[in-house]
MIDOSE-1310 file (N, C-alpha, C; in nm, 2 decimals, decimal comma, always signed):
residues 233
mktv	+17,90/+15,70/+6,65/+17,77/+15,76/+6,61/+17,73/+15,86/+6,72; +17,70/+15,98/+6,69/+17,66/+16,08/+6,79/+17,51/+16,07/+6,82; +17,47/+16,11/+6,93/+17,33/+16,12/+6,97/+17,29/+16,26/+6,97; +17,18/+16,29/+6,90/+17,13/+16,43/+6,89/+16,99/+16,44/+6,95
vryg	+16,98/+16,53/+7,04/+16,85/+16,56/+7,11/+16,81/+16,71/+7,07; +16,69/+16,72/+7,03/+16,64/+16,86/+7,00/+16,50/+16,87/+7,06; +16,47/+17,00/+7,10/+16,33/+17,03/+7,14/+16,30/+17,17/+7,11; +16,17/+17,20/+7,10/+16,13/+17,34/+7,07/+15,99/+17,35/+7,04
rsaa	+15,94/+17,47/+7,01/+15,80/+17,49/+6,97/+15,78/+17,43/+6,83; +15,66/+17,39/+6,81/+15,62/+17,33/+6,69/+15,64/+17,42/+6,57; +15,60/+17,55/+6,59/+15,61/+17,64/+6,48/+15,75/+17,67/+6,44; +15,84/+17,67/+6,54/+15,98/+17,70/+6,52/+16,05/+17,58/+6,44
vlae	+16,00/+17,46/+6,47/+16,06/+17,34/+6,40/+16,01/+17,35/+6,25; +15,89/+17,37/+6,23/+15,83/+17,38/+6,09/+15,90/+17,49/+6,01; +15,94/+17,59/+6,08/+16,01/+17,70/+6,01/+16,15/+17,66/+5,96; +16,20/+17,55/+6,01/+16,33/+17,50/+5,97/+16,33/+17,44/+5,83
vdda	+16,22/+17,40/+5,78/+16,22/+17,33/+5,65/+16,11/+17,39/+5,56; +16,13/+17,37/+5,43/+16,03/+17,41/+5,34/+15,93/+17,30/+5,31; +15,80/+17,32/+5,31/+15,70/+17,22/+5,28/+15,73/+17,09/+5,37; +15,71/+17,11/+5,50/+15,74/+17,00/+5,59/+15,67/+16,87/+5,56
vrll	+15,54/+16,88/+5,51/+15,46/+16,76/+5,49/+15,53/+16,67/+5,39; +15,60/+16,73/+5,29/+15,66/+16,64/+5,19/+15,76/+16,55/+5,24; +15,81/+16,57/+5,36/+15,91/+16,48/+5,42/+15,85/+16,36/+5,48; +15,72/+16,36/+5,50/+15,65/+16,25/+5,57/+15,61/+16,14/+5,47
tete	+15,59/+16,02/+5,52/+15,55/+15,91/+5,43/+15,39/+15,93/+5,41; +15,34/+15,85/+5,32/+15,20/+15,85/+5,30/+15,12/+15,81/+5,43; +15,17/+15,72/+5,50/+15,11/+15,67/+5,63/+15,11/+15,79/+5,73; +15,22/+15,86/+5,74/+15,23/+15,97/+5,83/+15,13/+16,08/+5,79
rara	+15,12/+16,11/+5,66/+15,03/+16,22/+5,61/+14,89/+16,18/+5,65; +14,85/+16,06/+5,63/+14,72/+16,01/+5,66/+14,69/+16,03/+5,81; +14,78/+16,00/+5,89/+14,76/+16,01/+6,04/+14,75/+16,16/+6,08; +14,84/+16,24/+6,01/+14,83/+16,39/+6,04/+14,70/+16,45/+6,00
dafr	+14,64/+16,40/+5,88/+14,51/+16,45/+5,84/+14,40/+16,41/+5,93; +14,42/+16,31/+6,01/+14,31/+16,26/+6,09/+14,29/+16,35/+6,22; +14,39/+16,43/+6,25/+14,37/+16,52/+6,36/+14,26/+16,63/+6,33; +14,17/+16,65/+6,42/+14,07/+16,75/+6,40/+14,12/+16,89/+6,43
magd	+14,20/+16,90/+6,53/+14,25/+17,03/+6,57/+14,38/+17,07/+6,50; +14,38/+17,19/+6,44/+14,50/+17,23/+6,36/+14,63/+17,23/+6,45; +14,62/+17,27/+6,57/+14,74/+17,27/+6,66/+14,79/+17,13/+6,68; +14,70/+17,03/+6,70/+14,75/+16,89/+6,72/+14,81/+16,84/+6,59
reay	+14,76/+16,87/+6,48/+14,82/+16,83/+6,35/+14,96/+16,89/+6,33; +14,97/+17,02/+6,37/+15,10/+17,09/+6,36/+15,20/+17,02/+6,44; +15,16/+16,99/+6,57/+15,26/+16,93/+6,66/+15,30/+16,79/+6,61; +15,21/+16,71/+6,55/+15,24/+16,58/+6,50/+15,34/+16,60/+6,38
vaah	+15,31/+16,68/+6,29/+15,40/+16,70/+6,18/+15,54/+16,75/+6,22; +15,54/+16,85/+6,32/+15,66/+16,90/+6,36/+15,75/+16,80/+6,43; +15,69/+16,71/+6,51/+15,76/+16,60/+6,58/+15,82/+16,51/+6,47; +15,75/+16,47/+6,37/+15,80/+16,38/+6,27/+15,90/+16,44/+6,18
vlvr	+15,90/+16,58/+6,17/+16,01/+16,65/+6,09/+16,13/+16,65/+6,18; +16,11/+16,69/+6,31/+16,22/+16,70/+6,40/+16,30/+16,57/+6,42; +16,23/+16,46/+6,42/+16,31/+16,34/+6,44/+16,39/+16,31/+6,32; +16,35/+16,35/+6,20/+16,43/+16,34/+6,08/+16,55/+16,43/+6,08
lcaa	+16,53/+16,55/+6,14/+16,64/+16,64/+6,15/+16,75/+16,59/+6,24; +16,70/+16,53/+6,35/+16,80/+16,46/+6,45/+16,87/+16,35/+6,38; +16,79/+16,26/+6,32/+16,86/+16,15/+6,25/+16,95/+16,19/+6,14; +16,92/+16,29/+6,07/+17,00/+16,34/+5,96/+17,14/+16,39/+6,02
ealg	+17,13/+16,47/+6,13/+17,25/+16,52/+6,19/+17,33/+16,40/+6,25; +17,27/+16,31/+6,31/+17,35/+16,19/+6,36/+17,42/+16,11/+6,25; +17,36/+16,11/+6,14/+17,41/+16,02/+6,03/+17,49/+16,10/+5,93; +17,49/+16,24/+5,93/+17,56/+16,32/+5,83/+17,48/+16,31/+5,70
atag	+17,35/+16,30/+5,71/+17,26/+16,30/+5,59/+17,17/+16,42/+5,58; +17,08/+16,42/+5,50/+16,97/+16,52/+5,49/+16,84/+16,46/+5,53; +16,75/+16,54/+5,58/+16,62/+16,49/+5,63/+16,54/+16,42/+5,52; +16,55/+16,48/+5,40/+16,48/+16,42/+5,28/+16,52/+16,29/+5,24
elti	+16,64/+16,24/+5,28/+16,69/+16,11/+5,24/+16,64/+16,00/+5,33; +16,57/+16,04/+5,44/+16,54/+15,94/+5,55/+16,39/+15,91/+5,55; +16,36/+15,78/+5,58/+16,22/+15,73/+5,58/+16,20/+15,68/+5,73; +16,10/+15,73/+5,79/+16,07/+15,69/+5,93/+15,95/+15,60/+5,92
vqrc	+15,96/+15,48/+5,98/+15,84/+15,39/+5,98/+15,82/+15,34/+6,13; +15,70/+15,29/+6,15/+15,66/+15,23/+6,27/+15,59/+15,10/+6,24; +15,62/+15,00/+6,33/+15,56/+14,87/+6,31/+15,54/+14,80/+6,44; +15,42/+14,76/+6,47/+15,38/+14,70/+6,59/+15,43/+14,56/+6,60
dscg	+15,50/+14,52/+6,70/+15,55/+14,38/+6,72/+15,44/+14,28/+6,73; +15,32/+14,33/+6,78/+15,21/+14,23/+6,81/+15,12/+14,21/+6,69; +15,08/+14,33/+6,63/+14,98/+14,31/+6,52/+15,04/+14,35/+6,38; +15,16/+14,41/+6,38/+15,22/+14,45/+6,25/+15,16/+14,58/+6,19
gphg	+15,08/+14,65/+6,27/+15,02/+14,77/+6,22/+15,13/+14,89/+6,22; +15,09/+15,00/+6,16/+15,18/+15,11/+6,15/+15,19/+15,20/+6,28; +15,22/+15,13/+6,39/+15,24/+15,20/+6,51/+15,34/+15,12/+6,59; +15,38/+15,17/+6,71/+15,48/+15,10/+6,79/+15,62/+15,16/+6,77
rpsv	+15,73/+15,09/+6,80/+15,86/+15,14/+6,80/+15,90/+15,19/+6,66; +15,95/+15,31/+6,65/+15,99/+15,36/+6,52/+16,13/+15,32/+6,48; +16,16/+15,33/+6,35/+16,29/+15,31/+6,30/+16,32/+15,38/+6,17; +16,44/+15,39/+6,13/+16,48/+15,46/+6,01/+16,52/+15,35/+5,91
veap	+16,44/+15,35/+5,80/+16,46/+15,25/+5,70/+16,61/+15,24/+5,65; +16,66/+15,36/+5,62/+16,80/+15,37/+5,56/+16,91/+15,34/+5,67; +16,87/+15,34/+5,80/+16,97/+15,32/+5,90/+16,91/+15,24/+6,02; +16,89/+15,11/+6,00/+16,83/+15,03/+6,10/+16,90/+15,03/+6,23
dlsv	+17,03/+15,06/+6,24/+17,10/+15,06/+6,36/+17,08/+15,18/+6,44; +17,02/+15,28/+6,38/+17,00/+15,41/+6,45/+16,86/+15,40/+6,52; +16,86/+15,44/+6,65/+16,74/+15,45/+6,73/+16,68/+15,59/+6,73; +16,55/+15,60/+6,72/+16,49/+15,73/+6,72/+16,36/+15,73/+6,81
swsh	+16,33/+15,85/+6,86/+16,21/+15,86/+6,94/+16,17/+16,01/+6,93; +16,04/+16,03/+6,95/+15,99/+16,17/+6,94/+15,87/+16,18/+7,03; +15,83/+16,30/+7,06/+15,72/+16,33/+7,15/+15,66/+16,47/+7,11; +15,53/+16,48/+7,13/+15,47/+16,61/+7,10/+15,35/+16,64/+7,20
tagg	+15,34/+16,76/+7,23/+15,23/+16,81/+7,31/+15,18/+16,94/+7,25; +15,08/+17,00/+7,30/+15,02/+17,12/+7,24/+15,13/+17,23/+7,23; +15,18/+17,26/+7,11/+15,27/+17,36/+7,09/+15,42/+17,33/+7,10; +15,45/+17,21/+7,15/+15,59/+17,17/+7,18/+15,62/+17,03/+7,13
vaav	+15,75/+17,02/+7,08/+15,79/+16,89/+7,03/+15,94/+16,86/+7,08; +15,97/+16,73/+7,08/+16,11/+16,69/+7,11/+16,14/+16,56/+7,04; +16,27/+16,54/+7,01/+16,31/+16,42/+6,94/+16,45/+16,38/+6,97; +16,49/+16,26/+6,95/+16,62/+16,21/+6,97/+16,66/+16,10/+6,87
agag	+16,78/+16,10/+6,83/+16,83/+16,00/+6,74/+16,97/+15,96/+6,79; +17,00/+15,83/+6,80/+17,13/+15,79/+6,85/+17,14/+15,64/+6,85; +17,26/+15,59/+6,90/+17,28/+15,45/+6,91/+17,22/+15,39/+7,04; +17,17/+15,27/+7,03/+17,11/+15,21/+7,15/+16,97/+15,26/+7,17
pvgv	+16,90/+15,19/+7,26/+16,76/+15,24/+7,28/+16,76/+15,38/+7,33; +16,68/+15,47/+7,28/+16,66/+15,61/+7,32/+16,51/+15,64/+7,33; +16,48/+15,72/+7,43/+16,34/+15,76/+7,44/+16,33/+15,91/+7,49; +16,23/+15,98/+7,45/+16,21/+16,12/+7,48/+16,07/+16,15/+7,51
dieg	+16,04/+16,25/+7,60/+15,90/+16,29/+7,62/+15,91/+16,44/+7,65; +15,80/+16,51/+7,61/+15,78/+16,65/+7,64/+15,64/+16,67/+7,68; +15,62/+16,76/+7,78/+15,48/+16,78/+7,83/+15,47/+16,93/+7,86; +15,34/+16,98/+7,84/+15,31/+17,12/+7,88/+15,28/+17,13/+8,02
lhgr	+15,32/+17,24/+8,08/+15,31/+17,26/+8,23/+15,17/+17,33/+8,27; +15,12/+17,42/+8,19/+15,01/+17,50/+8,23/+14,87/+17,44/+8,18; +14,77/+17,48/+8,25/+14,63/+17,45/+8,21/+14,59/+17,30/+8,25; +14,67/+17,24/+8,34/+14,63/+17,10/+8,38/+14,65/+17,09/+8,53
dfel	+14,57/+16,99/+8,58/+14,58/+16,96/+8,72/+14,65/+16,83/+8,74; +14,77/+16,83/+8,80/+14,85/+16,71/+8,81/+14,84/+16,64/+8,94; +14,77/+16,70/+9,04/+14,77/+16,64/+9,17/+14,73/+16,49/+9,18; +14,62/+16,46/+9,12/+14,57/+16,32/+9,12/+14,67/+16,23/+9,04
lrrk	+14,72/+16,28/+8,93/+14,81/+16,20/+8,85/+14,94/+16,17/+8,92; +14,99/+16,27/+8,99/+15,12/+16,24/+9,06/+15,10/+16,15/+9,17; +14,99/+16,15/+9,23/+14,96/+16,05/+9,34/+14,94/+15,91/+9,29; +14,91/+15,90/+9,17/+14,89/+15,76/+9,11/+15,01/+15,71/+9,05
tlta	+15,11/+15,79/+9,01/+15,22/+15,75/+8,93/+15,35/+15,76/+8,99; +15,36/+15,83/+9,11/+15,49/+15,84/+9,18/+15,50/+15,75/+9,30; +15,62/+15,71/+9,33/+15,64/+15,64/+9,46/+15,62/+15,73/+9,57; +15,62/+15,68/+9,69/+15,60/+15,76/+9,81/+15,72/+15,86/+9,83
gelr	+15,84/+15,82/+9,80/+15,96/+15,90/+9,81/+15,95/+16,01/+9,70; +15,92/+15,97/+9,58/+15,91/+16,07/+9,47/+15,80/+16,18/+9,50; +15,69/+16,13/+9,56/+15,58/+16,22/+9,59/+15,62/+16,32/+9,70; +15,69/+16,28/+9,80/+15,74/+16,37/+9,90/+15,84/+16,47/+9,84
waea	+15,93/+16,42/+9,75/+16,02/+16,52/+9,69/+15,95/+16,62/+9,61; +15,86/+16,58/+9,52/+15,79/+16,67/+9,43/+15,71/+16,77/+9,51; +15,63/+16,73/+9,61/+15,55/+16,82/+9,68/+15,63/+16,91/+9,77; +15,75/+16,89/+9,80/+15,84/+16,98/+9,88/+15,90/+17,08/+9,79
qrdp	+15,89/+17,07/+9,66/+15,95/+17,17/+9,57/+15,87/+17,30/+9,55; +15,93/+17,40/+9,51/+15,86/+17,53/+9,49/+15,75/+17,52/+9,39; +15,77/+17,44/+9,29/+15,67/+17,42/+9,19/+15,64/+17,27/+9,18; +15,55/+17,21/+9,25/+15,53/+17,07/+9,25/+15,49/+17,01/+9,12
daaf	+15,42/+17,09/+9,04/+15,38/+17,04/+8,91/+15,50/+17,02/+8,81; +15,59/+17,12/+8,81/+15,71/+17,11/+8,73/+15,80/+17,00/+8,78; +15,80/+16,98/+8,91/+15,88/+16,87/+8,97/+15,82/+16,73/+8,93; +15,69/+16,73/+8,93/+15,62/+16,60/+8,89/+15,65/+16,57/+8,74
lrlw	+15,64/+16,68/+8,66/+15,66/+16,65/+8,52/+15,81/+16,61/+8,49; +15,90/+16,65/+8,57/+16,04/+16,61/+8,55/+16,05/+16,46/+8,57; +15,98/+16,41/+8,67/+15,97/+16,26/+8,69/+15,89/+16,19/+8,59; +15,77/+16,25/+8,55/+15,68/+16,19/+8,46/+15,74/+16,17/+8,32
trke	+15,81/+16,28/+8,27/+15,87/+16,27/+8,14/+15,99/+16,17/+8,14; +16,06/+16,16/+8,25/+16,16/+16,05/+8,26/+16,10/+15,91/+8,25; +15,99/+15,89/+8,32/+15,92/+15,76/+8,31/+15,86/+15,73/+8,18; +15,81/+15,83/+8,11/+15,76/+15,82/+7,98/+15,87/+15,78/+7,88
alik	+15,99/+15,84/+7,90/+16,10/+15,81/+7,82/+16,15/+15,67/+7,84; +16,14/+15,62/+7,97/+16,18/+15,49/+8,00/+16,08/+15,39/+7,94; +15,96/+15,42/+7,93/+15,86/+15,34/+7,86/+15,90/+15,32/+7,72; +15,95/+15,42/+7,65/+15,98/+15,42/+7,51/+16,11/+15,33/+7,49
vgkl	+16,19/+15,32/+7,59/+16,31/+15,23/+7,57/+16,28/+15,09/+7,62; +16,16/+15,07/+7,67/+16,12/+14,93/+7,71/+16,16/+14,90/+7,85; +16,19/+14,99/+7,93/+16,23/+14,97/+8,07/+16,11/+14,97/+8,16; +16,00/+15,04/+8,13/+15,88/+15,06/+8,21/+15,76/+15,04/+8,12
slgs	+15,65/+15,02/+8,19/+15,51/+15,02/+8,12/+15,42/+15,12/+8,20; +15,31/+15,15/+8,14/+15,21/+15,23/+8,21/+15,18/+15,17/+8,35; +15,17/+15,04/+8,35/+15,14/+14,97/+8,48/+15,25/+14,97/+8,58; +15,37/+14,99/+8,54/+15,48/+14,98/+8,64/+15,54/+15,12/+8,67
maea	+15,48/+15,23/+8,62/+15,54/+15,36/+8,64/+15,55/+15,39/+8,79; +15,45/+15,35/+8,87/+15,44/+15,39/+9,01/+15,54/+15,31/+9,09; +15,60/+15,21/+9,03/+15,69/+15,12/+9,11/+15,84/+15,16/+9,09; +15,87/+15,25/+8,99/+16,00/+15,29/+8,96/+16,04/+15,41/+9,04
dlvg	+16,13/+15,41/+9,13/+16,17/+15,52/+9,21/+16,29/+15,59/+9,15; +16,27/+15,71/+9,09/+16,38/+15,79/+9,03/+16,43/+15,90/+9,12; +16,40/+15,90/+9,25/+16,45/+15,99/+9,34/+16,55/+15,93/+9,43; +16,51/+15,81/+9,49/+16,60/+15,75/+9,59/+16,61/+15,82/+9,72
ddgg	+16,68/+15,76/+9,81/+16,70/+15,82/+9,95/+16,57/+15,86/+10,01; +16,46/+15,78/+9,98/+16,33/+15,80/+10,04/+16,28/+15,95/+10,02; +16,31/+16,00/+9,90/+16,26/+16,14/+9,88/+16,34/+16,24/+9,94; +16,47/+16,22/+9,97/+16,55/+16,31/+10,04/+16,59/+16,43/+9,95
pggp	+16,68/+16,51/+10,01/+16,71/+16,64/+9,94/+16,80/+16,62/+9,81; +16,85/+16,50/+9,79/+16,93/+16,48/+9,67/+16,86/+16,50/+9,54; +16,73/+16,47/+9,54/+16,65/+16,49/+9,42/+16,66/+16,37/+9,32; +16,61/+16,39/+9,20/+16,61/+16,28/+9,10/+16,75/+16,22/+9,08
vacw	+16,76/+16,09/+9,06/+16,89/+16,03/+9,03/+16,94/+16,06/+8,89; +17,07/+16,05/+8,87/+17,12/+16,08/+8,73/+17,10/+15,96/+8,64; +17,11/+15,84/+8,69/+17,09/+15,72/+8,61/+17,00/+15,62/+8,67; +16,94/+15,53/+8,59/+16,85/+15,43/+8,64/+16,85/+15,31/+8,55
egfr	+16,90/+15,20/+8,61/+16,90/+15,07/+8,54/+16,96/+15,08/+8,40; +17,08/+15,13/+8,38/+17,15/+15,14/+8,26/+17,12/+15,25/+8,17; +17,04/+15,35/+8,21/+17,00/+15,47/+8,14/+17,03/+15,59/+8,22; +17,07/+15,70/+8,15/+17,09/+15,83/+8,21/+16,99/+15,93/+8,15
fedw	+16,97/+16,04/+8,22/+16,87/+16,13/+8,18/+16,93/+16,27/+8,14; +16,87/+16,32/+8,04/+16,89/+16,46/+8,01/+16,76/+16,53/+8,02; +16,75/+16,63/+8,12/+16,63/+16,70/+8,15/+16,64/+16,84/+8,09; +16,52/+16,90/+8,06/+16,52/+17,04/+8,02/+16,39/+17,10/+8,06
gfde	+16,38/+17,23/+8,05/+16,26/+17,31/+8,06/+16,27/+17,44/+7,99; +16,17/+17,48/+7,92/+16,17/+17,61/+7,85/+16,03/+17,65/+7,84; +16,01/+17,78/+7,86/+15,87/+17,84/+7,85/+15,78/+17,76/+7,94; +15,67/+17,70/+7,89/+15,58/+17,62/+7,97/+15,60/+17,47/+7,95
fvgs	+15,71/+17,43/+7,90/+15,74/+17,29/+7,87/+15,84/+17,23/+7,96; +15,83/+17,10/+7,99/+15,92/+17,02/+8,06/+15,95/+16,89/+7,98; +16,07/+16,85/+7,97/+16,10/+16,73/+7,89/+16,22/+16,65/+7,95; +16,23/+16,53/+7,90/+16,35/+16,45/+7,94/+16,37/+16,34/+7,84
calp	+16,50/+16,30/+7,83/+16,54/+16,20/+7,74/+16,62/+16,09/+7,81; +16,59/+15,97/+7,79/+16,66/+15,85/+7,84/+16,76/+15,80/+7,74; +16,89/+15,80/+7,78/+16,99/+15,75/+7,69/+17,07/+15,64/+7,76; +17,12/+15,54/+7,68/+17,20/+15,43/+7,74/+17,33/+15,49/+7,80
vdpa	+17,36/+15,43/+7,92/+17,49/+15,47/+7,98/+17,60/+15,39/+7,92; +17,71/+15,46/+7,88/+17,83/+15,40/+7,83/+17,95/+15,48/+7,87; +18,02/+15,44/+7,97/+18,13/+15,52/+8,03/+18,24/+15,54/+7,93; +18,25/+15,47/+7,82/+18,35/+15,49/+7,72/+18,32/+15,60/+7,63
etrg	+18,20/+15,65/+7,63/+18,16/+15,76/+7,54/+18,20/+15,90/+7,61; +18,22/+16,00/+7,52/+18,25/+16,13/+7,57/+18,13/+16,22/+7,54; +18,11/+16,32/+7,61/+18,00/+16,41/+7,59/+18,04/+16,55/+7,55; +17,96/+16,62/+7,48/+17,99/+16,76/+7,45/+17,86/+16,83/+7,39
vdpg	+17,86/+16,96/+7,39/+17,75/+17,03/+7,33/+17,81/+17,12/+7,22; +17,74/+17,12/+7,11/+17,79/+17,20/+7,00/+17,74/+17,35/+7,02; +17,83/+17,43/+7,07/+17,79/+17,57/+7,10/+17,75/+17,65/+6,98; +17,80/+17,62/+6,86/+17,76/+17,69/+6,74/+17,61/+17,68/+6,71
leaa	+17,56/+17,56/+6,71/+17,42/+17,54/+6,68/+17,34/+17,60/+6,79; +17,38/+17,58/+6,92/+17,30/+17,63/+7,03/+17,29/+17,78/+7,03; +17,41/+17,84/+7,01/+17,42/+17,99/+7,01/+17,34/+18,05/+6,89; +17,34/+17,98/+6,78/+17,27/+18,03/+6,66/+17,12/+18,03/+6,68
grle	+17,07/+17,97/+6,78/+16,92/+17,96/+6,81/+16,85/+17,86/+6,72; +16,92/+17,79/+6,64/+16,85/+17,69/+6,56/+16,80/+17,57/+6,64; +16,87/+17,54/+6,75/+16,83/+17,43/+6,83/+16,83/+17,48/+6,98; +16,73/+17,43/+7,05/+16,73/+17,46/+7,19/+16,83/+17,38/+7,26
fvae	+16,86/+17,26/+7,22/+16,95/+17,17/+7,29/+17,00/+17,06/+7,19; +17,13/+17,05/+7,20/+17,20/+16,94/+7,12/+17,29/+16,87/+7,21; +17,29/+16,74/+7,21/+17,38/+16,66/+7,29/+17,45/+16,56/+7,20; +17,58/+16,56/+7,21/+17,66/+16,47/+7,13/+17,74/+16,38/+7,23
l	+17,72/+16,25/+7,22/+17,78/+16,16/+7,31/+17,90/+16,09/+7,24
């Protein structure tokens, strides 16, 4: 089973399909309608469409054939870790921020996060969520905010695969070597990272490490501009 990672602008994702809302379940439509700001609603819908496109490509299916559900392990409510009804062995994750979305579908626990770079002050947040070594590395970079978001999105992705929590983010060191010149590590406790940045967005995906798997990028899709990034493991 291949793993598919995609990211892009919300509007570009919605342009990929006709009548995007029809792909969503009744529960998803209700949650989308609850957003007061049109941009937030668009990003929510785009992320839920994008994860279906990723899952469809991973499975060799079509997005309209797939049902995405969420169920909380604690209360049973329609939130928490997501899954695909028609393919319970496929793992999926998505993320959205103002104007940008990302999603991943593949075998094993997978997690993804995307964040916007501009219009926010990250200084206090990075001091609360980074280790001392990570903080030294981030603040030594040409763009400390972008460097911070590289680490933040990795940690958010690790939360989604169950390796971290909001309370333990500041304890996980993803730089190593006491913040030396080597920069962020490639792997951490059984997961490897795929990082990207485009326009004002920064994102990362946490994928399980399996030395037996091979990697490749589909240049056709990437060159055609349909997808910003596709990873096949």
